[in-house]
TORVO-208961 format. One record per residue: residue in three letters; chain; y, z, x of N, C-alpha, C, O in turn. Coordinates in pm, 1 decimal. Example, Ala and Ser with C-alpha at 12.3 -4.5 7.8 and 13.67 -1.06 7.14 Angstrom:
residu	chaine	npy	npz	npx	capy	capz	capx	cpy	cpz	cpx	opy	opz	opx
ALA	A	-569.0	780.0	1319.0	-450.0	780.0	1230.0	-330.0	780.0	1320.0	-331.9	846.5	1423.6
SER	A	-225.0	708.0	1285.0	-106.0	714.0	1367.0	3.0	787.0	1290.0	113.8	803.9	1340.9
END
This chain:
residu	chaine	npy	npz	npx	capy	capz	capx	cpy	cpz	cpx	opy	opz	opx
UNK	A	2853.2	2488.4	1256.1	2917.6	2587.3	1341.6	3055.0	2537.6	1381.0	3070.0	2422.2	1421.2
UNK	A	3154.3	2621.7	1370.3	3290.1	2582.6	1402.4	3315.7	2592.3	1551.4	3250.2	2668.7	1622.2
UNK	A	3413.2	2512.8	1598.8	3453.9	2524.4	1737.8	3515.2	2661.2	1760.5	3578.9	2717.0	1671.1
UNK	A	3496.1	2715.4	1880.6	3554.1	2845.5	1910.1	3579.3	2857.2	2058.9	3524.5	2781.7	2139.2
UNK	A	3663.1	2953.2	2094.4	3696.8	2979.0	2233.0	3675.5	3126.9	2260.9	3698.5	3212.0	2175.1
UNK	A	3631.1	3155.5	2382.8	3624.0	3293.5	2427.6	3622.3	3295.7	2579.4	3598.8	3194.0	2644.6
UNK	A	3647.5	3412.1	2633.6	3646.2	3429.7	2777.9	3530.2	3521.4	2813.4	3521.6	3632.9	2761.8
UNK	A	3441.0	3476.1	2900.8	3324.6	3552.7	2942.5	3324.3	3560.6	3094.1	3314.8	3458.5	3162.2
UNK	A	3334.9	3683.0	3147.5	3337.0	3703.1	3292.8	3442.6	3616.4	3360.4	3419.6	3560.7	3467.7
UNK	A	3557.2	3605.9	3296.6	3666.8	3529.8	3354.6	3658.0	3379.7	3335.1	3745.8	3306.8	3381.1
UNK	A	3553.0	3331.2	3267.3	3535.7	3188.0	3244.7	3569.2	3155.2	3099.3	3518.5	3219.0	3007.1
UNK	A	3653.3	3057.2	3080.3	3691.9	3014.0	2946.5	3581.6	2924.9	2890.5	3557.4	2815.4	2941.2
UNK	A	3515.7	2972.0	2786.6	3403.0	2899.7	2727.1	3447.3	2844.2	2592.8	3498.2	2917.8	2508.3
UNK	A	3428.1	2714.9	2573.2	3469.7	2656.9	2446.3	3370.4	2553.9	2396.0	3295.0	2494.5	2473.1
UNK	A	3372.1	2534.4	2267.4	3287.5	2436.7	2200.3	3375.8	2322.3	2155.6	3458.9	2338.8	2066.2
UNK	A	3358.6	2204.6	2217.8	3449.9	2093.8	2191.4	3404.4	2005.1	2076.6	3483.1	1924.4	2027.0
UNK	A	3280.7	2017.6	2033.5	3227.4	1932.3	1928.2	3205.3	2012.7	1800.5	3160.8	2127.4	1805.9
UNK	A	3236.0	1953.6	1687.2	3217.1	2020.1	1559.1	3171.1	1915.6	1457.1	3255.1	1840.3	1407.8
UNK	A	3042.1	1907.1	1422.9	2936.3	1994.8	1474.9	2891.2	1949.9	1613.6	2911.6	1834.2	1650.6
UNK	A	2830.7	2039.1	1690.0	2783.7	2001.5	1824.0	2676.2	1893.9	1816.5	2591.8	1895.6	1726.8
UNK	A	2679.5	1800.3	1910.9	2584.0	1689.5	1911.3	2467.9	1720.4	2005.0	2487.0	1741.4	2124.7
UNK	A	2347.0	1722.9	1948.4	2225.9	1738.2	2027.6	2141.4	1612.8	2009.6	2131.3	1559.3	1899.2
UNK	A	2081.0	1566.5	2117.8	1994.8	1449.9	2110.8	1850.9	1494.2	2136.7	1826.5	1580.6	2220.9
UNK	A	1756.4	1435.3	2064.6	1614.8	1463.6	2087.1	1569.0	1382.0	2207.2	1563.5	1259.2	2200.9
UNK	A	1536.1	1450.2	2316.8	1499.1	1381.1	2439.2	1372.8	1298.0	2421.6	1353.3	1199.1	2492.3
UNK	A	1287.4	1336.8	2328.6	1165.2	1259.3	2303.7	1198.6	1119.2	2252.8	1124.1	1024.0	2276.2
UNK	A	1310.4	1108.2	2183.8	1347.5	979.8	2125.8	1384.5	877.9	2232.1	1384.6	758.0	2204.5
UNK	A	1415.9	922.8	2353.1	1452.2	828.9	2459.4	1330.1	752.9	2511.0	1343.2	641.7	2562.1
UNK	A	1210.8	812.9	2497.9	1089.8	752.5	2549.5	1081.8	749.8	2700.5	997.6	680.1	2757.2
UNK	A	1170.3	826.2	2767.4	1180.0	819.3	2913.0	1118.1	937.5	2984.7	1098.1	932.9	3106.1
UNK	A	1087.6	1042.8	2911.5	1043.1	1165.7	2975.6	900.6	1202.4	2934.9	849.1	1157.9	2832.4
UNK	A	838.7	1285.9	3019.9	712.0	1348.9	2987.5	738.6	1495.3	2955.9	831.4	1555.0	3010.5
UNK	A	656.5	1553.7	2866.9	683.6	1688.1	2818.0	560.5	1776.7	2827.9	447.9	1731.8	2806.7
UNK	A	583.8	1903.7	2860.7	480.5	2006.0	2854.0	518.4	2100.4	2740.8	629.5	2153.6	2738.9
UNK	A	428.0	2121.5	2647.6	458.4	2204.8	2531.7	392.8	2342.6	2541.7	357.0	2402.8	2440.4
UNK	A	377.6	2391.8	2664.8	318.0	2523.8	2686.4	404.9	2634.3	2628.3	353.5	2731.5	2572.8
UNK	A	536.5	2619.6	2641.0	627.5	2724.9	2596.9	712.5	2684.5	2476.7	757.9	2770.6	2401.3
UNK	A	734.1	2556.0	2458.6	827.5	2512.6	2354.2	794.1	2371.4	2308.8	727.2	2296.4	2379.9
UNK	A	841.1	2335.9	2190.0	826.4	2199.0	2142.4	957.8	2142.6	2090.4	959.4	2038.2	2025.3
UNK	A	1068.0	2211.7	2119.0	1201.5	2165.3	2082.0	1269.0	2113.9	2208.9	1305.4	2192.0	2296.8
UNK	A	1285.1	1983.1	2217.5	1342.5	1923.7	2338.8	1476.8	1857.5	2310.5	1509.0	1753.1	2367.1
UNK	A	1554.4	1919.4	2222.3	1690.5	1871.9	2198.3	1783.3	1921.5	2309.7	1763.2	2028.5	2367.2
UNK	A	1884.4	1841.0	2337.6	1976.4	1872.6	2446.6	2110.4	1806.5	2418.7	2117.7	1709.4	2343.3
UNK	A	2214.7	1858.0	2478.4	2344.7	1792.3	2468.5	2331.4	1648.5	2519.3	2264.1	1622.4	2619.0
UNK	A	2395.7	1558.1	2450.2	2388.6	1417.6	2488.4	2434.2	1396.9	2632.2	2371.6	1321.9	2707.1
UNK	A	2541.7	1462.3	2670.6	2594.9	1449.7	2806.6	2492.4	1493.2	2910.6	2476.6	1427.7	3013.6
UNK	A	2422.5	1603.5	2883.9	2323.8	1654.9	2978.5	2202.9	1562.0	2984.2	2152.0	1532.7	3092.4
UNK	A	2157.7	1516.3	2869.7	2044.0	1423.7	2864.5	2072.7	1296.4	2943.0	1986.9	1248.3	3017.0
UNK	A	2192.0	1242.2	2927.2	2228.8	1119.7	2998.2	2225.8	1140.4	3149.4	2182.4	1052.1	3223.5
UNK	A	2271.2	1255.3	3194.6	2271.1	1284.4	3337.9	2128.1	1296.8	3391.8	2099.2	1251.3	3502.4
UNK	A	2039.7	1357.8	3314.2	1900.7	1371.6	3358.2	1831.2	1235.8	3360.3	1749.1	1209.0	3448.1
UNK	A	1863.8	1150.8	3264.1	1809.8	1014.9	3264.3	1848.5	942.0	3392.7	1764.9	876.5	3455.1
UNK	A	1975.3	953.7	3431.9	2020.3	886.8	3554.7	1953.6	947.9	3677.2	1917.9	876.6	3770.9
UNK	A	1936.8	1080.2	3676.4	1874.9	1147.7	3790.7	1730.2	1104.1	3808.6	1684.0	1088.4	3921.6
UNK	A	1657.7	1084.4	3698.0	1517.5	1044.7	3708.6	1502.2	910.7	3780.4	1403.0	888.5	3849.8
UNK	A	1598.8	822.6	3764.3	1594.1	691.8	3830.7	1609.5	704.0	3982.0	1580.2	609.5	4055.1
UNK	A	1655.2	819.4	4029.2	1675.5	841.2	4172.0	1555.8	908.6	4239.1	1557.4	931.2	4360.1
UNK	A	1452.2	940.8	4161.5	1333.7	1003.4	4220.4	1256.6	902.8	4305.7	1261.2	782.7	4278.8
UNK	A	1186.0	950.7	4408.2	1101.5	860.0	4488.3	992.9	796.2	4401.0	959.5	846.9	4293.9
UNK	A	940.1	686.9	4448.1	833.3	617.9	4375.7	714.7	711.9	4354.8	674.7	783.9	4446.3
UNK	A	659.3	710.7	4234.4	545.0	795.1	4203.1	580.8	930.2	4145.2	491.8	1009.2	4113.7
UNK	A	710.7	958.8	4130.4	755.3	1086.8	4075.7	825.8	1065.6	3942.0	896.6	966.9	3922.0
UNK	A	804.7	1160.5	3851.3	876.9	1164.8	3724.5	910.4	1308.7	3691.8	851.2	1401.9	3746.1
UNK	A	1005.4	1325.2	3602.9	1037.0	1458.8	3552.9	935.8	1498.0	3445.1	891.5	1415.0	3365.8
UNK	A	900.8	1626.0	3444.3	820.1	1685.4	3338.4	899.7	1801.6	3281.3	929.9	1897.4	3352.6
UNK	A	933.7	1793.8	3153.8	1018.9	1893.9	3090.6	936.3	1999.9	3019.0	844.1	1969.1	2943.4
UNK	A	971.5	2124.5	3044.7	906.0	2237.1	2980.0	987.6	2291.3	2862.6	931.8	2331.0	2760.4
UNK	A	1118.4	2292.4	2878.1	1199.1	2353.0	2771.9	1341.9	2301.4	2781.2	1395.0	2280.8	2890.4
UNK	A	1403.3	2281.0	2664.6	1543.5	2240.4	2657.8	1616.4	2342.2	2569.0	1639.6	2455.7	2610.7
UNK	A	1652.3	2301.5	2447.1	1717.6	2397.5	2357.6	1623.1	2513.6	2327.0	1503.7	2494.6	2304.1
UNK	A	1679.3	2632.8	2327.4	1599.7	2753.4	2301.2	1672.4	2841.0	2199.2	1786.0	2881.3	2224.4
UNK	A	1611.3	2871.4	2086.3	1676.0	2959.8	1989.4	1683.1	3102.8	2041.5	1612.1	3139.9	2134.9
UNK	A	1767.7	3180.5	1981.1	1789.7	3318.1	2026.3	1661.5	3401.1	2016.7	1639.0	3488.6	2100.3
UNK	A	1577.8	3375.4	1916.9	1453.5	3451.5	1902.9	1363.0	3432.6	2024.5	1299.1	3527.3	2070.3
UNK	A	1357.9	3310.2	2076.2	1277.6	3281.6	2195.9	1340.3	3346.7	2319.4	1268.8	3395.1	2407.2
UNK	A	1473.7	3348.0	2326.3	1541.9	3412.4	2438.1	1512.5	3562.4	2438.8	1492.5	3621.1	2545.1
UNK	A	1509.8	3623.9	2322.2	1479.2	3766.8	2311.4	1335.2	3793.2	2357.2	1308.7	3892.8	2424.5
UNK	A	1242.6	3704.1	2320.5	1102.8	3719.2	2362.0	1090.9	3718.2	2514.7	1022.8	3803.2	2572.2
UNK	A	1157.3	3621.6	2580.7	1154.4	3615.4	2726.5	1217.5	3739.2	2787.8	1165.1	3795.9	2883.7
UNK	A	1329.5	3780.2	2732.2	1401.8	3898.1	2780.2	1313.1	4022.2	2773.9	1305.8	4098.6	2870.1
UNK	A	1247.3	4041.7	2663.1	1160.3	4158.2	2646.2	1044.2	4155.3	2745.8	1004.3	4259.2	2798.3
UNK	A	990.1	4035.5	2771.6	879.0	4023.1	2866.8	921.6	4060.1	3008.4	848.0	4128.3	3079.7
UNK	A	1039.6	4015.4	3049.1	1088.1	4046.2	3183.6	1117.3	4195.7	3196.6	1084.4	4256.1	3298.7
UNK	A	1178.0	4255.3	3095.3	1204.2	4399.1	3100.3	1074.7	4478.8	3109.0	1067.7	4578.9	3180.4
UNK	A	972.1	4434.4	3036.2	842.9	4503.0	3041.8	782.8	4492.3	3182.0	724.8	4588.2	3233.0
UNK	A	797.2	4375.4	3243.4	747.1	4357.6	3380.1	821.3	4448.6	3477.1	760.3	4507.7	3566.2
UNK	A	952.5	4460.0	3460.1	1032.2	4545.7	3548.5	999.1	4693.8	3527.6	1007.7	4773.6	3621.0
UNK	A	961.7	4729.3	3406.7	920.2	4869.1	3383.0	792.6	4899.7	3460.4	775.2	5010.4	3511.4
UNK	A	702.9	4800.6	3468.8	577.6	4821.3	3542.5	600.3	4824.7	3692.9	542.5	4907.6	3763.2
UNK	A	684.2	4735.0	3741.7	703.7	4724.6	3886.8	806.1	4823.4	3941.2	802.8	4857.0	4059.6
UNK	A	897.4	4870.3	3855.9	1001.7	4964.0	3899.6	1013.5	5079.7	3799.8	1116.0	5093.1	3733.0
UNK	A	911.2	5161.9	3789.3	914.3	5271.5	3691.3	1022.2	5374.6	3720.4	1060.1	5451.1	3631.6
UNK	A	1072.4	5377.9	3843.7	1174.5	5474.2	3881.9	1315.1	5428.9	3844.2	1408.6	5508.6	3851.5
UNK	A	1332.2	5304.3	3804.4	1464.4	5253.0	3768.7	1506.4	5302.6	3630.6	1422.8	5333.4	3545.7
UNK	A	1639.0	5309.6	3610.2	1691.6	5338.7	3476.9	1690.5	5210.7	3393.4	1676.2	5100.8	3447.0
UNK	A	1705.6	5226.0	3262.0	1712.1	5108.4	3175.4	1828.9	5018.3	3214.4	1817.5	4895.8	3210.6
UNK	A	1940.8	5079.5	3251.8	2058.4	5001.1	3290.8	2030.4	4918.3	3416.1	2075.6	4804.2	3426.5
UNK	A	1956.4	4974.7	3510.5	1922.0	4900.7	3632.0	1830.7	4782.4	3600.2	1846.9	4674.0	3656.2
UNK	A	1735.3	4803.7	3510.7	1644.6	4694.4	3473.8	1719.6	4583.0	3401.7	1694.9	4465.1	3426.9
UNK	A	1810.1	4619.3	3313.0	1889.7	4519.7	3241.3	1973.5	4437.8	3339.0	1980.2	4315.4	3328.3
UNK	A	2036.4	4504.9	3433.2	2119.5	4435.1	3531.4	2036.4	4340.7	3617.5	2078.2	4228.0	3644.1
UNK	A	1919.3	4385.8	3661.1	1830.6	4303.9	3743.9	1779.8	4182.5	3666.0	1779.4	4070.8	3717.7
UNK	A	1737.5	4204.7	3542.6	1684.8	4095.0	3460.3	1792.4	3990.1	3435.6	1766.0	3870.3	3446.6
UNK	A	1913.0	4033.8	3402.3	2021.5	3941.8	3368.9	2068.4	3863.5	3491.4	2102.8	3745.8	3480.9
UNK	A	2069.6	3928.8	3606.8	2120.8	3864.5	3728.2	2022.1	3766.4	3788.7	2063.0	3665.1	3845.4
UNK	A	1891.4	3794.8	3777.6	1794.4	3717.0	3853.3	1695.1	3636.1	3770.6	1639.5	3538.2	3820.5
UNK	A	1671.6	3674.8	3645.4	1559.9	3613.2	3574.5	1597.2	3550.3	3441.1	1583.8	3429.0	3425.0
UNK	A	1643.2	3628.5	3346.5	1666.0	3577.7	3211.0	1801.4	3625.9	3160.4	1832.8	3744.6	3169.1
UNK	A	1881.8	3533.3	3107.5	2012.0	3572.0	3053.4	1994.4	3667.1	2935.5	1906.0	3649.0	2851.7
UNK	A	2079.2	3767.6	2930.8	2071.9	3870.5	2827.2	2109.4	3811.7	2690.7	2224.0	3770.8	2671.4
UNK	A	2015.2	3806.5	2595.7	2046.1	3748.8	2464.9	2140.0	3835.0	2382.2	2196.3	3788.4	2283.1
UNK	A	2157.3	3960.9	2422.4	2246.7	4050.4	2350.6	2386.9	4048.9	2410.5	2476.7	4117.5	2361.7
UNK	A	2405.1	3970.6	2516.2	2536.2	3948.0	2575.8	2578.7	3806.5	2536.7	2587.2	3776.4	2417.6
UNK	A	2605.7	3718.3	2634.7	2648.4	3583.3	2599.2	2531.0	3489.2	2578.4	2545.4	3386.5	2512.0
UNK	A	2415.7	3522.2	2633.8	2299.4	3437.2	2613.4	2282.1	3332.8	2721.7	2353.8	3331.7	2821.7
UNK	A	2185.3	3245.0	2699.7	2143.1	3146.0	2798.5	2203.1	3008.9	2772.0	2242.4	2976.2	2660.1
UNK	A	2209.0	2928.8	2879.9	2248.4	2789.2	2863.9	2151.3	2711.2	2778.0	2188.7	2610.3	2718.1
UNK	A	2025.8	2757.0	2770.9	1929.5	2694.6	2679.6	1977.8	2706.4	2535.2	1960.8	2613.9	2455.8
UNK	A	2037.9	2820.1	2501.7	2088.8	2840.2	2366.6	2206.5	2748.6	2336.1	2239.1	2723.9	2220.0
UNK	A	2269.8	2698.4	2442.1	2380.9	2605.0	2426.6	2334.8	2459.6	2427.5	2415.5	2368.4	2409.6
UNK	A	2204.1	2438.0	2448.3	2154.9	2301.6	2461.6	2204.3	2235.1	2588.1	2216.5	2112.7	2594.1
UNK	A	2233.1	2316.1	2690.1	2293.0	2265.7	2814.4	2205.4	2292.2	2935.9	2248.3	2267.3	3048.6
UNK	A	2083.9	2342.0	2915.9	1995.7	2376.5	3027.8	1854.5	2328.4	3000.6	1811.4	2317.7	2885.7
UNK	A	1782.8	2299.4	3109.5	1642.9	2259.5	3099.4	1559.9	2335.6	3200.8	1607.9	2372.2	3308.1
UNK	A	1434.6	2358.9	3165.0	1332.5	2401.7	3260.7	1250.7	2277.2	3290.5	1191.8	2218.1	3199.9
UNK	A	1246.7	2236.9	3417.4	1198.8	2104.7	3452.4	1125.8	2107.3	3586.2	1160.5	2185.0	3675.2
UNK	A	1025.1	2022.5	3599.7	951.2	2012.8	3725.3	918.7	1866.8	3752.2	971.5	1777.5	3685.9
UNK	A	831.5	1842.7	3849.9	794.1	1707.4	3888.4	648.0	1680.7	3856.5	563.9	1770.3	3863.9
UNK	A	619.3	1557.2	3821.3	481.5	1514.9	3799.5	465.2	1371.8	3847.7	562.9	1306.2	3883.9
UNK	A	342.1	1324.0	3848.1	314.2	1185.9	3886.4	343.9	1093.5	3768.8	374.6	1139.0	3658.6
UNK	A	334.2	964.1	3793.6	355.6	866.4	3686.2	256.5	884.2	3572.1	284.9	847.5	3458.1
UNK	A	140.6	940.3	3603.1	37.5	960.0	3500.8	45.0	1096.9	3435.1	-36.5	1129.2	3348.8
UNK	A	143.9	1178.4	3476.4	161.8	1309.2	3415.4	94.9	1423.8	3486.6	93.8	1535.6	3435.0
UNK	A	38.3	1399.7	3605.0	-24.0	1508.7	3681.5	84.4	1593.5	3744.9	163.1	1544.8	3826.1
UNK	A	88.1	1719.9	3707.7	193.2	1809.0	3755.1	172.2	1843.2	3903.0	60.9	1874.1	3945.5
UNK	A	280.2	1837.1	3979.9	273.3	1869.7	4121.4	291.9	2019.2	4144.4	362.7	2085.5	4068.6
UNK	A	229.4	2071.8	4247.7	248.2	2211.9	4284.9	388.5	2232.5	4339.4	435.3	2156.3	4423.9
UNK	A	455.4	2336.8	4290.1	591.7	2367.5	4333.2	601.9	2508.7	4390.9	712.3	2559.0	4411.9
UNK	A	489.2	2572.3	4416.3	491.2	2707.1	4473.5	467.5	2816.7	4373.0	407.5	2919.0	4405.9
UNK	A	513.6	2797.3	4250.4	482.8	2886.6	4137.5	477.5	2799.5	4012.3	518.8	2683.5	4014.1
UNK	A	426.8	2856.2	3905.5	436.8	2789.2	3776.8	580.2	2797.2	3725.9	657.2	2883.0	3769.0
UNK	A	615.7	2708.4	3635.2	742.5	2720.2	3564.8	741.2	2849.2	3483.0	642.3	2880.8	3416.8
UNK	A	851.2	2922.7	3488.1	867.7	3051.5	3419.1	769.7	3156.8	3468.8	736.0	3249.4	3395.1
UNK	A	723.6	3143.9	3592.4	646.1	3250.0	3657.1	743.5	3331.1	3742.4	782.0	3288.2	3851.2
UNK	A	782.4	3446.4	3693.5	885.7	3524.5	3760.4	826.0	3612.6	3869.1	729.6	3685.5	3845.7
UNK	A	884.4	3604.9	3988.3	836.0	3682.8	4100.8	913.7	3646.6	4225.8	1011.8	3572.7	4217.8
UNK	A	871.7	3697.6	4342.9	945.3	3674.1	4467.4	957.1	3526.7	4505.4	1054.4	3487.3	4569.6
UNK	A	858.8	3444.5	4466.3	862.4	3303.2	4504.7	934.1	3215.4	4401.8	936.2	3092.8	4413.2
UNK	A	992.6	3281.0	4301.2	1067.0	3209.9	4198.0	1195.2	3147.2	4253.4	1236.0	3039.8	4209.2
UNK	A	1257.9	3213.7	4349.2	1386.3	3165.5	4401.4	1368.2	3027.0	4462.2	1265.3	2998.7	4523.6
UNK	A	1466.1	2942.6	4445.5	1454.3	2803.4	4488.6	1431.4	2792.0	4638.8	1340.5	2721.6	4682.8
UNK	A	1512.1	2859.7	4716.0	1499.3	2855.3	4861.9	1408.5	2968.3	4908.7	1454.5	3067.6	4965.0
UNK	A	1280.9	2951.7	4884.8	1182.1	3054.1	4919.5	1109.2	3012.9	5047.3	1060.7	2900.3	5058.9
UNK	A	1102.2	3106.2	5143.5	1033.5	3076.7	5270.0	882.5	3095.8	5258.6	807.9	3054.4	5347.3
UNK	A	837.4	3157.7	5150.9	696.0	3193.5	5137.1	619.1	3093.8	5051.3	533.7	3133.4	4971.9
UNK	A	648.8	2963.5	5066.7	571.8	2859.1	4999.6	541.6	2750.1	5102.7	599.1	2750.0	5211.6
UNK	A	452.1	2658.1	5068.9	410.6	2555.3	5163.3	516.3	2448.9	5188.5	614.9	2438.7	5115.5
UNK	A	494.4	2370.6	5292.0	587.8	2264.3	5329.1	602.8	2162.5	5216.7	713.9	2119.0	5186.6
UNK	A	490.7	2124.3	5154.4	496.9	2025.4	5046.8	569.7	2079.4	4924.6	645.3	2007.2	4859.6
UNK	A	546.9	2206.5	4893.5	616.5	2266.5	4779.3	766.8	2271.3	4804.5	846.4	2244.1	4714.6
UNK	A	805.2	2306.0	4927.4	947.0	2307.8	4962.9	1007.0	2168.4	4951.2	1117.2	2151.8	4899.0
UNK	A	934.6	2068.9	4999.6	983.2	1930.8	4993.2	1003.0	1887.2	4848.3	1102.8	1823.2	4815.2
UNK	A	908.0	1921.9	4762.5	919.6	1880.7	4622.2	1034.9	1952.6	4552.4	1105.9	1892.6	4471.7
UNK	A	1053.2	2079.0	4583.0	1168.1	2148.8	4524.2	1298.3	2081.3	4565.3	1390.5	2069.5	4484.6
UNK	A	1306.1	2037.1	4689.9	1426.4	1969.0	4737.7	1445.0	1833.9	4669.4	1557.8	1793.8	4640.8
UNK	A	1334.6	1763.4	4643.1	1342.6	1635.8	4571.0	1398.7	1658.6	4431.6	1488.6	1587.0	4387.3
UNK	A	1345.1	1758.8	4362.7	1389.1	1791.9	4227.2	1537.5	1825.9	4224.9	1613.5	1772.7	4144.0
UNK	A	1577.3	1914.8	4314.3	1716.7	1960.3	4316.2	1811.5	1847.0	4356.3	1918.0	1831.1	4296.5
UNK	A	1773.2	1768.4	4457.1	1860.6	1662.1	4504.4	1888.6	1559.1	4395.7	2002.8	1516.8	4377.6
UNK	A	1784.2	1518.8	4323.2	1801.3	1417.4	4219.2	1892.3	1467.4	4107.8	1984.2	1396.7	4066.3
UNK	A	1867.9	1587.3	4059.6	1946.8	1639.2	3947.7	2089.6	1673.9	3988.8	2184.3	1645.0	3915.7
UNK	A	2104.8	1735.4	4104.8	2239.4	1774.6	4146.1	2324.2	1653.6	4183.8	2447.0	1662.6	4184.7
UNK	A	2260.6	1540.3	4214.9	2337.6	1418.1	4240.1	2409.3	1371.7	4113.7	2505.5	1295.1	4120.8
UNK	A	2362.2	1418.3	3997.8	2425.6	1385.5	3870.3	2498.2	1506.3	3810.3	2533.0	1505.8	3692.2
UNK	A	2520.6	1609.0	3891.6	2598.8	1723.7	3846.7	2523.0	1827.3	3767.7	2582.7	1922.4	3717.2
UNK	A	2390.1	1810.8	3755.6	2307.1	1908.1	3684.0	2259.8	2009.1	3787.9	2179.2	1975.9	3874.8
UNK	A	2309.1	2131.5	3779.2	2302.8	2227.7	3888.4	2184.8	2324.1	3874.3	2152.6	2369.6	3764.5
UNK	A	2121.5	2353.9	3987.0	2011.2	2449.8	3988.3	2062.0	2593.5	3991.1	2159.3	2625.1	4059.6
UNK	A	1994.8	2679.7	3915.9	2015.0	2824.1	3926.9	1928.3	2873.1	4042.0	1805.9	2864.5	4032.9
UNK	A	1987.3	2924.5	4150.7	1910.4	2958.5	4270.5	1799.3	3059.8	4248.4	1706.9	3068.2	4329.2
UNK	A	1806.6	3136.8	4140.6	1704.0	3236.9	4114.5	1577.8	3180.9	4052.0	1475.0	3248.6	4049.2
UNK	A	1583.8	3056.2	4000.9	1469.6	2992.7	3935.1	1466.7	2846.2	3975.5	1554.9	2770.0	3935.8
UNK	A	1369.2	2805.6	4052.3	1367.3	2668.4	4103.9	1361.8	2563.6	3993.7	1401.2	2449.2	4016.3
UNK	A	1314.0	2599.6	3875.4	1294.1	2504.4	3765.7	1412.4	2493.9	3670.6	1415.6	2403.3	3587.3
UNK	A	1509.8	2584.3	3680.6	1618.0	2591.7	3581.6	1740.6	2513.6	3629.7	1795.3	2540.2	3736.7
UNK	A	1782.3	2416.0	3547.2	1899.3	2334.4	3578.5	1991.0	2327.7	3456.6	1944.8	2330.7	3342.5
UNK	A	2120.8	2318.6	3482.0	2215.1	2322.3	3371.3	2339.9	2239.6	3402.3	2369.9	2208.2	3517.5
UNK	A	2410.6	2206.0	3295.4	2538.2	2136.6	3308.9	2630.0	2180.1	3195.3	2592.5	2173.6	3078.2
UNK	A	2749.1	2223.9	3230.2	2852.4	2251.3	3130.9	2849.0	2387.6	3066.2	2937.8	2419.4	2987.1
UNK	A	2748.0	2471.4	3097.2	2742.5	2605.0	3036.5	2807.9	2708.1	3128.5	2861.2	2674.4	3234.2
UNK	A	2802.7	2833.2	3086.3	2870.1	2939.0	3162.5	2810.3	2954.8	3302.1	2884.8	2973.1	3398.4
UNK	A	2677.4	2948.1	3315.4	2613.9	2960.5	3446.4	2656.8	2846.8	3538.0	2686.5	2869.4	3655.3
UNK	A	2660.3	2725.4	3485.5	2707.6	2609.5	3562.1	2848.8	2633.5	3613.5	2879.5	2603.9	3729.0
UNK	A	2935.2	2687.7	3526.7	3073.7	2713.7	3567.9	3079.1	2819.8	3678.0	3157.3	2807.3	3772.3
UNK	A	2996.6	2923.9	3666.3	2995.7	3028.4	3768.4	2949.6	2972.6	3903.4	3011.4	3000.0	4006.3
UNK	A	2842.2	2895.3	3902.9	2786.3	2844.0	4027.6	2881.2	2744.5	4093.9	2895.1	2743.9	4216.2
UNK	A	2945.9	2661.2	4014.1	3035.2	2558.4	4068.7	3178.7	2607.9	4081.6	3267.5	2532.5	4121.4
UNK	A	3201.5	2735.3	4047.8	3333.3	2799.8	4063.0	3441.4	2728.9	3980.9	3552.3	2704.9	4028.5
UNK	A	3406.3	2696.4	3857.7	3502.6	2637.8	3764.7	3554.0	2744.7	3669.0	3487.3	2845.0	3644.0
UNK	A	3671.9	2721.8	3616.9	3731.1	2816.4	3521.5	3683.1	2792.7	3380.1	3688.8	2883.0	3296.7
UNK	A	3635.4	2671.3	3351.7	3598.1	2635.1	3215.6	3451.2	2597.9	3203.8	3396.4	2529.3	3290.2
UNK	A	3388.2	2643.1	3097.2	3254.3	2597.1	3058.2	3269.6	2519.2	2928.2	3342.1	2561.1	2838.0
UNK	A	3201.6	2406.6	2919.4	3219.2	2318.4	2803.8	3139.3	2361.6	2682.3	3182.7	2342.6	2568.7
UNK	A	3021.3	2420.3	2706.4	2926.6	2438.6	2598.1	2892.4	2585.3	2576.5	2844.2	2652.9	2667.4
UNK	A	2917.2	2633.1	2457.8	2883.9	2769.7	2420.2	2750.2	2772.1	2345.2	2705.1	2668.4	2296.4
UNK	A	2686.5	2889.8	2335.5	2559.9	2898.1	2261.4	2573.9	2852.9	2116.9	2676.7	2875.7	2053.1
UNK	A	2470.1	2789.1	2066.4	2466.9	2742.0	1928.3	2395.8	2841.4	1837.2	2406.6	2833.7	1714.8
UNK	A	2322.6	2935.3	1898.6	2239.8	3027.1	1819.3	2246.5	3164.5	1881.9	2184.3	3258.2	1831.9
END
């Protein structure tokens, strides 16, 4: 894939590597993985390095558990279709345009627009587990879309809130930013990261 430049929602998005460098996170031997949704855990080297450093800042007895890293466009379309179907059930009175806007703003990036940071290898779906791999309760499952999906949710327990704060604090200390609409989604260098941090430039464009 050749380097390219474009402007999306006022943000200059460019691909600085040709070919783009992705590292297999499994090769580091430092992370635990859940393969419920995906088995491709490649990520931009820069993002992987930041997550490695963030994991060292977790309290004793905590580790990161990764659900998803790089995501091909076909998988993004599958998620998109599922969210739209859910919105059709919960909001039958909405127009298609309203459902598309709601899905794109709060749940899943539109694969027919610019796409997701996962497609750029710049985003992860991630949670916390014990040293032995026992997943901790975070208030909802990863990729469980609903009212309690938002990171700062008042309708979850004290321990779940504390763990969400641990997750966010460790990753954001290394510049890997949480998407407030999904407590598990973190990114660095993609268009969403640029929007949240109010930067003019995004480093990483979609690869697929």
